N, C-alpha and C positions, 0 to 999 in steps of 0.2 A: 338445283337438283333435290328431289324429294327422297327422303329415306324410306325404309320399309314401313308398311302400314299395318297397324294392329286393328283388329275388329273385335267387337263384343256385341251381344244382344242387349237391347234395353228392355224395359218393362212391356212395351207394346210388341215385342218380338222382332223388331227391325234391327238390322245390323248397323252398328255405328263404327265408322273408320276413324282411327287416330294415327297421326303421323308420329313415327318413332322418334324422329329428330326433334319435333316440337315437344313431345313428352319429356325427353331428356333435357331439353333447354329449360322447361318449366321446373323440372326437378332440381336442376342446378341453381336456378334462381331461389327456389324455396330453401335449399341447403345454405345458400349465402345468407338469406334472411334469418334462418335458424341459428347459424353460427354467430352472426352479429347480435342477435337477441340474447344468446347464451353469454357472450362476452359482456354485454351491457348489464344484464341482470345479475351476473356473477359479481361484477364490480359493485353494483348497487347493494347486493347482499353483504359483501365485504365491508362496505362503508356503513351499512346499518348495524353491523356486528351480529348478524344472524349466525347461530350455531346449531349443529346437529339436525334434528328433524325439521325445524322451522326453515332452515336453509334449503332443504330438499323440497319442502312443500312450496316454497317461493319459486323454485325452478319450474315445477310442474304447473303452477298457476300462471307463470309468464308464458310457458309453452302453450297452455290452453288459450290464453289471451291472443297469442300470435296466430293460432289456428282460427280463432273466431274472426280476427281482423282480415286474414287471408280469404276466408269465406265471404266476408262482407265485401271485400274488394272484388272478388269474382262475381258476386251477386247471384242471381238465380240461374245464371248461365254457367255455373261452375263445371258442368259436364263437358263444356267445350274445351276446357283447359286441363282437366284431371280425370283419371279413370274412376276414382272413387274418393270419398271424403275421408274415410278412415286411414287410408295410406298417407294422405296429406298430414294427418296428425301424428302417425306413428313412425313414418320413415325419417331416419336421422335423429330420433329422440335421444338415443343413448350417446350418439356422437356429440350432440349438443350438450349432454350432461357432462361429458369429460371436459369440454371447453369451459362450461359453467364452473366446475369444481376448480379448474386451474385459476381462473380469474378470481373466484370467491376466496380461495385460500391465499392467493398472492396479495390482494387488496386488504383482506382482513389482517394478514401479518404485517403489512406496511402501516396500517392505520392503528390497529389496536395492540399489537405486540411490541413494535419498535417505536 
């Protein structure tokens, strides 16, 4: 069974249809990747002993690297899987930041404080 369909116009003026179910599934997979990346990079930042601004810069660099890797994986046909590239970068960025801070502070405390 196919869910509702979203449409938008592309640059040529043609309507492009997207399956709402497929878009939600892709967003769920991206959210899983972002959460995993946040946990791994937070653990890495804690092990490296990063503090203050350098730790936050590390998170945003790893989020940018994840975005680039996802775009490379989708290739030139990214429009088949996502509505736009900017949403792929920004959706879930703050939720990933909270996971990152949790792992960053926990691992930093375990390695460098105790």
